[in-house]
N, C-alpha and C positions, 0 to 999 in steps of 0.2 A: 524337285528334281528337274533336270533338263533331259527331256525325252525326245528322241528323233524317231519319226514314223516314216519308214520307207514304203511308199505307196499310199501317201497320206491325202491324195486328192479325191478319193472316192471309196465307196464300199466300207469295208471294215476299218480301213486305215483312216478314212475321214471321220467315222464315228469315234474311233479311238482318240484321234486328235482333239475332237470337240469335248469328249469326256475328260481328257487329261487337262485341258484348259479350264474346264469347270471345277476341277479339283485343285486348281492353283499351280499346276506345273508349268514350266517354261517348255513350249512345244515347237519343234521344227517339223513341218510337213513337207517331205521331199517327194517329188514325182517328176515325171517327164514333162507334164504340162505346167508345173509350177503354180497350180491352184490349190486351195485348201480352205480350212475352216477359219472364220474370223476369230482372231485371238491367237492363232498360231502363225509362226513365221513360215510362209510358203516359199519353197526354193525349187527351181527347175534344175534338174540334174539327170545325167545318164547314170542310173543306179547300177549299171553293169561295169562302170569305170571306177575302180578302187581309188585311184588318185583324185578323181573328181569328187568323191565322197568324203575324203579325209577332212577338208576344212569344216564341213558342217557337223562332223562327228567329233571334232576336237572339243574336249570339255564336256561331252555328254555323260550322263549317268546311266542311261539305258536306251536300248534301241528295239523297236518293233519292226518286223518285216511282214508286210501284208500284201505283197505284189501278186497280181494275177497273170494270166498268159498275155503275151504281146503278139499281136497279129504279124505273121510273117517271120517270127523268131522262134526257133526251136529251143526247148529247155530254158525259157526266159527266166523262170523262177530260180533255176540252178545258177545261171549266169549272174543274176543280181545277188543272190545269197553268197556266192563265192566272193564277189567283190566286196560285199558288206563285211564279211568276217575278216578278210584281208585288211580292209581299212580300219576295222576296230582293233585288230591286233597291232597295227602300226601306231594307232593313237592311244593305246593302253586302256581302251574301254572294254569292260568284260561282260556286262549283262545284256542278253539278247533274248527276245521271245519271237518265235517264227510261226506264222500260220501255214499249216500244211493241210492235210485232208484225212478224214477217216477212210480207211481202205488201203493206206500206204503200209507196206511191210506187214508185220504181224497184226496190225490194227484191223486188218480185214476180218479177223476173228471177232471183233467187237460189233460187227454188223449182223443183222438177222441173216440166217443161213440162206434164205431164198434171194437175198439181195446181192450176195457176194459174187456170183458169176456175172450178174448184170453190170456191177461196178467194173469188174475186170475187163469185160468186153467193150463197154461204152466209154470208159474213161482210162483206157490203157495208157495212152500217151501222157495224159495229165498226171496219172499216178506215177509213171516212170520219172517224169520231171520232178515231182515232189520227193520221190525216193532219193534221187541224186541231190536234191536240195537238202534233205535231212542228213544225208551222209556228209555233206560239206559242213553242216552245223556241228555234228557229233565230233568231227575230226578237228574242230577249230581250237579246242582248248579253252573256249570261253565258258562263262556261266550261262548255259543255254536252257531254254525251255521250248519244246515243240508242242503246239496245240493243233489237234486234228479234228476240226468240226465236221459234222454231217452237212446236209444241204443247207444253204444259206438263203435267208429272205430278209426283207426290211421289216422293222417293227420297233418294239419297245426294248429298252435295256433292262426292264424289270423282269422278275421271274426267276425260278430256280433252274438249275442245270443238273444233268447227269454227267459225271466224269468217270472215266476208267483209265487207270494208269497202264502203260505198256507192261506186259507180263502178267497183268491181272485178268481174271475172268469177269465178264460183264457185257452188257449190250447197250449201245446207243442207237437211236433210230429217229426217223423223221427229220426235222429241221431245227435250226437255231437262228435267231435274228442276228444280223450283223452287229447290231447295237449291244446285244447281250454278250456276244462273243468278244466285242471290244472291251466291255466292262471286265470280263474275266481276264483278258490279256493285260489290261492296266493293273488289275490286282496283282497279277503275277510279276509285272515289271517293278512294282513297288516293294517287293521283297524277294528273297532268294530261296523261299521254302521249296519251290519246285525246280530249282536248278538241277540240270542233269536228268530231267524227266520228260517223257513224251506222254501226252494226255489226249485221249479221245473225248469229245464233248458233244452233247446235244441238249435241247430243251427237255425238261422233265415232263 
């Protein structure tokens, strides 16, 4: 597969690019800095510019969006995601997996009850950005999957995870490594089994 990772220079995106290369995929790691994992084609781009994105998305089989906040920019995740889905629609690429956060929308119910007001208070702006990001994905008409991790840390890609689909009862808690999240996202990119689903996820 030819996979494009938007936000591929660091964090989950960099881990995803590295794992995809290891599995034999052709990988483009797109970021503002233009740095990425060895074995991936690193491209510098303003990911909030749909026209700038189109050349690298042309011919892609699937796209992952793993962008974080941008200093000085409001709703950065939303702006990038809107540009990505517009570019994908223009290029006829349908499969997209987007990193959001547990606590967005109804997934707040997937967190332990004592943590919910803390999330709402401390991460209000981030959750609002992710909510608009998710709305853009859902309205895109693409074959989308939204993944909502708990707290992130660095570590191994090994280990099991807990997942709870939107609309289901269940609890995720604690953290998940960026590397394990990246592995889950790559699994999702490689097939359409979770297309049209939003999934909360944490380490088991």
